[in-house]
C-alpha positions in Angstrom: 25.3 75.7 -22.2 24.1 76.1 -25.8 26.6 73.3 -27.0 25.3 71.0 -24.3 21.7 71.7 -25.2 22.5 71.3 -28.9 23.9 67.8 -28.2 20.8 66.9 -26.2 18.5 68.2 -28.9 19.0 65.1 -31.1 16.2 63.4 -29.2 14.0 66.1 -27.7 11.0 63.9 -27.4 12.8 61.4 -25.2 14.2 64.2 -23.1 10.8 65.7 -22.5 9.2 62.4 -21.6 12.0 61.8 -19.1 11.7 65.3 -17.7 8.0 65.1 -17.3 8.1 61.7 -15.7 10.8 62.9 -13.2 8.7 66.0 -12.4 5.5 64.0 -11.8 7.2 61.3 -9.8 8.9 63.8 -7.6 5.6 65.5 -6.8 3.9 62.2 -6.1 6.8 61.2 -3.8 6.5 64.4 -1.9 2.7 63.8 -1.5 3.3 60.2 -0.4 5.9 61.4 2.1 3.2 63.5 3.7 1.0 60.4 4.1 -1.5 60.9 1.3 -1.9 60.1 -2.4 -4.8 61.9 -4.1 -5.7 65.2 -5.8 -5.0 68.7 -4.6 -8.5 70.1 -5.2 -12.1 68.8 -4.9 -12.9 69.5 -8.6 -10.7 66.6 -9.7 -13.1 64.2 -7.9 -16.0 65.7 -9.9 -14.2 64.6 -13.1 -13.5 61.2 -11.7 -17.2 60.8 -10.7 -18.4 61.7 -14.2 -15.8 59.5 -15.8 -16.6 56.5 -13.6 -20.4 56.8 -14.3 -19.8 57.2 -18.0 -17.6 54.1 -18.1 -19.7 51.9 -15.8 -23.2 53.2 -16.5 -23.0 54.7 -19.9 -24.4 58.0 -18.4 -22.9 61.5 -18.6 -24.0 62.0 -15.0 -22.7 63.0 -11.6 -25.5 61.3 -9.8 -26.4 58.0 -11.4 -29.7 58.2 -13.3 -29.6 62.0 -13.4 -27.7 63.1 -16.6 -26.2 66.6 -16.1 -23.9 69.2 -17.7 -21.9 69.7 -14.5 -18.5 69.0 -16.1 -16.8 71.9 -17.7 -14.6 69.5 -19.7 -16.5 66.6 -21.4 -13.3 65.7 -23.3 -11.3 65.3 -20.1 -14.2 63.2 -18.7 -14.0 61.0 -21.8 -10.3 60.5 -21.5 -10.5 59.6 -17.8 -13.3 57.2 -18.6 -11.0 55.2 -20.9 -9.0 54.2 -17.8 -12.1 52.9 -16.1 -13.1 51.0 -19.2 -9.6 49.4 -19.3 -9.8 48.6 -15.6 -6.7 50.7 -14.9 -6.5 52.0 -11.3 -7.7 55.5 -11.5 -4.8 57.2 -9.7 -2.3 55.4 -12.1 -4.3 56.3 -15.2 -4.8 60.0 -14.2 -1.1 60.5 -13.2 0.1 58.8 -16.4 -2.1 61.1 -18.4 -0.7 64.1 -16.5 2.9 63.1 -17.2 2.1 62.4 -20.9 0.4 65.8 -21.3 3.2 67.6 -19.5 5.7 66.0 -22.0 3.4 66.9 -24.9 3.3 70.5 -23.7 7.0 70.6 -23.5 7.4 69.2 -27.1 4.8 71.7 -28.4 6.6 74.6 -26.7 9.8 73.4 -28.3 8.1 73.3 -31.7 6.6 76.8 -31.2 10.1 78.2 -30.6 11.5 76.6 -33.7 8.5 77.8 -35.8 9.0 81.4 -34.7 12.8 81.3 -34.5 14.1 78.4 -36.7 17.7 78.8 -35.7 17.1 78.8 -31.9 17.4 75.0 -31.4 19.1 75.4 -28.0 16.5 77.9 -26.7 13.7 75.5 -28.0 15.1 72.6 -26.0 15.5 74.8 -22.9 11.9 75.9 -23.3 10.7 72.3 -23.3 12.7 71.5 -20.3 11.4 74.6 -18.4 7.9 73.5 -19.2 8.6 70.1 -17.6 9.9 71.7 -14.4 7.8 74.8 -14.1 6.0 74.4 -10.8 2.5 75.4 -11.9 2.6 72.9 -14.7 4.1 70.1 -12.6 1.3 70.8 -10.1 -1.3 70.7 -12.9 0.1 67.3 -14.2 -0.8 65.6 -10.9 -3.9 67.6 -10.1 -6.3 65.4 -12.0 -7.6 68.4 -13.9 -7.9 69.2 -17.6 -5.4 72.2 -17.5 -2.6 70.6 -19.5 -5.0 69.1 -22.1 -6.3 72.6 -22.7 -2.8 74.2 -23.0 -1.7 71.4 -25.4 -4.7 72.2 -27.7 -3.8 75.9 -27.5 -0.1 75.3 -28.4 -1.2 73.1 -31.3 -3.2 75.9 -32.8 0.0 78.0 -33.0 2.3 75.2 -33.9 0.5 73.4 -36.8 1.2 74.7 -40.2 -1.2 77.0 -42.1 -2.6 76.4 -44.6 -1.3 72.9 -45.1 -2.8 71.7 -41.8 -5.7 74.1 -41.6 -8.2 71.3 -40.8 -6.1 70.2 -37.9 -5.8 73.8 -36.6 -9.6 74.0 -36.5 -9.8 70.6 -34.9 -7.3 71.7 -32.2 -9.5 74.7 -31.4 -12.5 72.4 -31.3 -10.8 70.1 -28.9 -9.9 73.1 -26.8 -13.5 74.1 -26.5 -14.4 70.5 -25.5 -11.8 70.8 -22.8 -12.8 74.3 -21.6 -15.3 76.8 -23.0 -12.6 79.5 -23.2 -11.2 77.6 -26.1 -13.5 79.9 -28.2 -10.9 82.6 -27.6 -8.6 80.9 -30.1 -10.9 81.6 -33.1 -9.8 85.2 -33.8 -6.2 84.2 -33.7 -6.8 81.4 -36.2 -8.3 84.0 -38.5 -5.3 86.2 -37.9 -2.9 83.3 -38.8 -4.7 83.0 -42.1 -4.5 86.7 -42.7 -0.7 86.9 -41.9 -0.1 83.9 -44.2 -1.7 85.9 -47.0 -4.0 82.9 -47.4 -7.2 84.2 -49.2 -8.2 80.8 -50.3 -11.6 79.7 -49.1 -10.5 76.1 -49.1 -8.2 76.4 -46.1 -10.9 78.4 -44.2 -13.5 75.7 -45.0 -11.1 73.0 -43.8 -10.5 74.8 -40.5 -14.2 75.5 -40.1 -15.0 71.9 -40.7 -12.3 70.7 -38.3 -13.7 73.0 -35.6 -17.4 72.5 -36.4 -17.3 68.7 -36.4 -16.4 68.9 -32.7 -18.1 72.1 -31.6 -21.6 71.3 -32.9 -21.9 68.0 -31.0 -20.6 69.8 -27.9 -23.4 72.3 -28.1 -25.8 69.5 -28.7 -24.6 67.6 -25.7 -25.0 70.6 -23.4 -28.5 71.3 -24.8 -29.5 67.6 -24.3 -28.2 67.6 -20.7 -29.2 71.0 -19.4 -31.1 72.9 -22.1 -28.3 75.5 -22.4 -25.4 75.8 -24.9 -22.7 75.8 -22.1 -22.1 73.5 -19.2 -23.7 74.5 -15.8 -20.2 75.3 -14.5 -19.9 78.2 -17.0 -22.9 79.9 -15.4 -22.4 78.8 -11.8 -18.9 80.0 -11.3 -19.7 83.5 -12.7 -22.7 83.8 -10.5 -20.8 82.6 -7.4 -17.9 85.0 -7.8 -19.9 87.9 -9.3 -19.0 90.1 -6.3 -15.3 90.1 -7.5 -16.4 91.9 -10.6 -17.1 95.0 -8.4 -13.4 95.5 -8.1 -11.8 98.0 -10.5 -10.9 96.4 -13.8 -7.2 97.3 -13.5 -7.1 95.6 -10.1 -8.6 92.5 -11.6 -6.2 92.6 -14.5 -3.3 93.0 -12.2 -4.3 90.1 -9.9 -5.2 87.7 -12.6 -2.3 88.7 -14.9 0.4 88.4 -12.3 -0.4 84.7 -11.5 1.5 83.1 -14.4 4.6 85.1 -13.6 4.9 83.8 -10.0 8.0 81.6 -10.6 10.7 81.4 -13.2 8.5 83.0 -15.8 9.0 86.4 -14.2 12.7 86.3 -15.2 11.6 85.8 -18.8 9.5 88.9 -18.7 12.2 91.2 -20.2 12.8 88.6 -22.9 9.1 88.4 -23.7 8.8 92.2 -24.1 12.0 92.3 -26.1 10.8 89.5 -28.4 7.5 91.3 -29.0 9.3 94.6 -29.6 11.8 93.1 -32.1 9.0 91.2 -33.8 7.1 94.5 -34.3 10.1 96.2 -35.7 10.8 93.4 -38.2 7.0 92.9 -38.9 7.2 89.3 -37.7 3.6 89.5 -36.5 3.4 85.7 -35.9 5.2 86.2 -32.6 2.4 88.5 -31.5 -0.4 86.0 -32.0 0.3 83.6 -29.1 1.0 86.6 -26.9 -2.2 88.2 -28.0 -4.0 85.0 -27.0 -2.4 85.2 -23.5 -3.7 88.7 -23.1 -7.2 87.7 -24.3 -7.3 84.8 -21.8 -6.2 87.0 -18.9 -8.6 89.8 -20.0 -11.5 87.3 -20.2 -11.0 86.0 -16.7 -10.4 89.5 -15.3 -13.7 90.6 -16.8 -15.9 87.6 -16.0 -14.2 85.4 -13.4 -11.4 87.2 -11.6 -10.5 84.5 -9.1 -7.0 83.8 -7.9 -7.4 80.5 -6.0 -5.5 77.3 -6.7 -2.5 79.3 -7.9 -4.4 80.7 -10.8 -5.3 77.4 -12.5 -7.6 79.1 -15.0 -4.7 81.1 -16.5 -2.0 78.4 -16.1 -2.4 77.5 -19.8 -0.8 80.8 -20.7 2.5 79.6 -19.1 3.8 77.3 -21.9 3.2 80.1 -24.4 5.0 82.6 -22.2 7.9 80.2 -21.8 8.2 79.6 -25.5 8.2 83.2 -26.5 10.4 84.1 -23.5 13.0 81.5 -24.4 12.9 82.7 -28.1 13.5 86.2 -26.9 16.2 85.1 -24.6 18.1 83.5 -27.4 18.1 86.8 -29.2 19.3 89.0 -26.4 21.4 86.8 -24.0 24.9 86.3 -25.1 26.8 84.2 -22.5 29.9 83.8 -24.7 30.1 87.5 -25.7 33.6 89.0 -25.9 32.2 92.0 -23.9 32.6 91.4 -20.2 29.4 93.2 -19.1 27.2 91.4 -21.6 28.8 88.1 -20.8 28.4 88.5 -17.1 24.8 89.8 -17.3 23.8 87.0 -19.7 25.3 84.3 -17.6 23.7 85.7 -14.4 20.4 85.8 -16.2 20.6 82.2 -17.2 21.8 81.0 -13.8 19.0 82.9 -12.1 16.5 81.3 -14.4 17.8 77.8 -13.4 18.0 78.6 -9.7 14.6 80.3 -9.4 12.9 77.7 -11.5 14.4 74.9 -9.3 13.4 76.7 -6.1 9.8 77.2 -7.1 9.6 73.6 -8.4 10.6 72.4 -5.0 8.2 74.7 -3.3 5.5 73.6 -5.6 6.0 70.0 -4.5 5.6 71.1 -0.9 2.5 73.0 -1.7 1.1 70.0 -3.7 1.7 67.7 -0.6 -0.2 70.2 1.6 -3.1 70.6 -0.9 -3.6 66.8 -1.3 -3.4 66.3 2.5 -6.1 69.0 3.0 -8.5 67.5 0.4 -8.0 64.0 1.7 -8.5 64.9 5.4 -11.4 67.2 4.8 -13.5 66.5 1.7 -12.6 62.8 1.3 -12.8 62.1 5.0 -16.2 63.8 5.3 -17.5 61.9 2.2 -16.4 58.6 3.7 -18.1 59.4 7.0 -21.3 60.1 5.1 -21.0 56.7 3.3 -20.6 54.9 6.6 -22.9 56.8 8.9 -26.0 57.8 6.8 -28.7 55.6 5.4 -29.1 54.9 1.7 -31.5 57.3 0.1 -30.3 60.2 2.3 -30.1 63.6 0.6 -26.8 65.5 1.4 -26.4 69.2 0.6 -22.8 70.4 0.0 -20.8 73.0 -1.7 -17.8 70.8 -2.6 -19.5 67.8 -4.2 -16.5 66.1 -5.9 -15.3 63.7 -3.2 -18.9 63.4 -1.8 -20.0 62.2 -5.2 -17.2 59.7 -5.6 -17.1 58.3 -2.1 -20.4 59.2 -0.4 -22.9 57.1 -2.4 -25.8 59.4 -1.5 -28.1 61.8 -3.4 -26.5 65.2 -3.5 -27.9 68.8 -3.5 -25.1 70.9 -5.1 -25.0 74.3 -3.4 -22.4 75.5 -6.0 -24.9 74.9 -8.9 -22.8 72.5 -11.0 -25.3 69.6 -10.9 -28.2 71.6 -9.3 -28.4 74.6 -11.7 -31.7 75.8 -10.2 -29.6 77.2 -7.3 -27.6 79.6 -9.6 -30.0 82.6 -9.3 -29.6 82.7 -5.5 -26.2 81.0 -5.1 -24.9 83.6 -2.6 -28.2 84.2 -0.8 -28.1 82.0 2.3 -31.7 82.7 3.3 -33.0 81.5 0.0 -30.5 78.6 0.1 -32.0 77.5 3.4 -35.5 77.6 1.9 -34.3 75.6 -1.1 -32.8 72.9 1.2 -36.1 72.7 3.1 -38.1 72.4 -0.1 -35.8 69.8 -1.5 -35.9 67.7 1.6 -32.3 67.8 2.6 -31.2 65.5 5.4 -27.6 66.6 5.9 -25.4 69.6 5.2 -21.7 69.1 4.6 -19.6 72.3 4.5 -17.0 74.5 6.0 -18.9 76.6 8.5 -17.2 79.8 7.4 -18.5 79.5 3.9 -22.1 79.7 5.0 -22.2 81.5 8.4 -25.9 82.3 8.3 -26.8 78.7 7.4 -24.6 77.1 10.0 -24.9 79.4 12.9 -28.1 77.8 14.3 -26.8 74.3 13.7 -24.1 74.0 16.4 -26.1 71.4 18.3 -26.7 69.5 15.1 -23.1 68.7 14.3 -22.7 65.1 13.6 -19.1 65.0 12.4 -16.1 67.3 12.4 -13.0 66.1 10.6 -10.6 67.4 13.3 -7.6 67.2 11.0 -4.9 69.7 11.8 -3.8 70.5 8.2 -6.6 72.9 7.0 -6.5 75.1 10.2 -2.7 75.2 10.0 -3.1 76.5 6.4 -5.5 79.2 7.5 -8.7 77.3 6.8 -11.1 75.3 9.0 -12.4 71.8 9.5 -15.3 70.5 7.5 -18.5 69.7 9.4 -21.5 67.4 8.7 -24.7 68.7 10.2 -28.1 67.1 10.4 -30.7 69.2 8.5 -34.3 69.0 9.5 -36.5 70.6 6.8 -38.8 73.2 8.3 -42.5 73.0 7.2 
């Protein structure tokens, strides 16, 4: 196996581009076979709406004429907007970006292995290939979300040379923050890189600070301009909406969030990750600990503030390429498939074979899940938004929790009950009685939601149902159908 990987390693970039393209096309083919091409979560439509409005109207706005900081990822919005400016069909542009970013993550994971273990060229190539076909990452590549852009920025922070490329390291961290606010978690690890490199020169620190600041300061300014706060509305709204989860014991939250990246082939790399960290500690190769430390910081931050597990743990998916890189580096040190000792040879080969088989099985299952997710979003959120566009009058005000598809297809004014573009709702985001008063005071005409999400709000509205999707896919998956109600404001 190592000889074959060594021969392939002559052109790793081409291999990763091919692998990423194959992975993306397979997931799209699975979705098309289920009858739908789209995105597997409503949030992707939020990004598309912001990007379209930015490109066509020059406004960073979800609702035309109402600039807002409802996008967590202004960088991703900007990248998507390029496709609209170039008049590239938005599905094609978004999927192409996903494939390119998947290949970039694979290449950066490859480079990280080589930086930490220069002789492990075969393991480095295997790490890149595993990134291409790891099911969470393949799902992310066709999700329409910023996940892989963020993970690429994270990998770049640990791959770029210090101090020679200190400015680029800082810029990578700045781009990470523009992609997701949790990019700030990288700053202590940049400082640690400088310390481990015995770099006490102020010049490299200044270059890194400038590389970061030239991106971070305008980001803060944009948020202040749009919302009067340093962070996007999403940063506050999500924490308010899921505050109840923080009542769980911390260890429970850490276990739930921390387990998510390991559901798949990565779990088989767990012993290698631990072994790599142990050996690095014994040999004082502390550089190995830095990316792992960042993974722990990311998981800890979400366990503390936003311990959600939905959508296969997409908030902690950026940890997976790092875990793969360190795991494959550790595997190269401890797996010896050509050992003269029978037991070591058998165990090593079984370990490698299990990694391939389990990875392939989860990759296939991921494609099935992706197909189901796209089908649910298209037959619930998109279908409801299209009904609103065709059956309500212009100027109507529609209240909804999932606003992505509604914003893209609905063509109506929106009241956002999740607080992304209506931040005034954040203080009472889980109080249905106050939400009802807010809908009345705002003059809402319609309510579009899954009834189970707002049982108090929707219980009196059974006779005011105007549209029910009736699609079988969400109920079959344990959910329910989306409903559009008429809402008559009470005096």
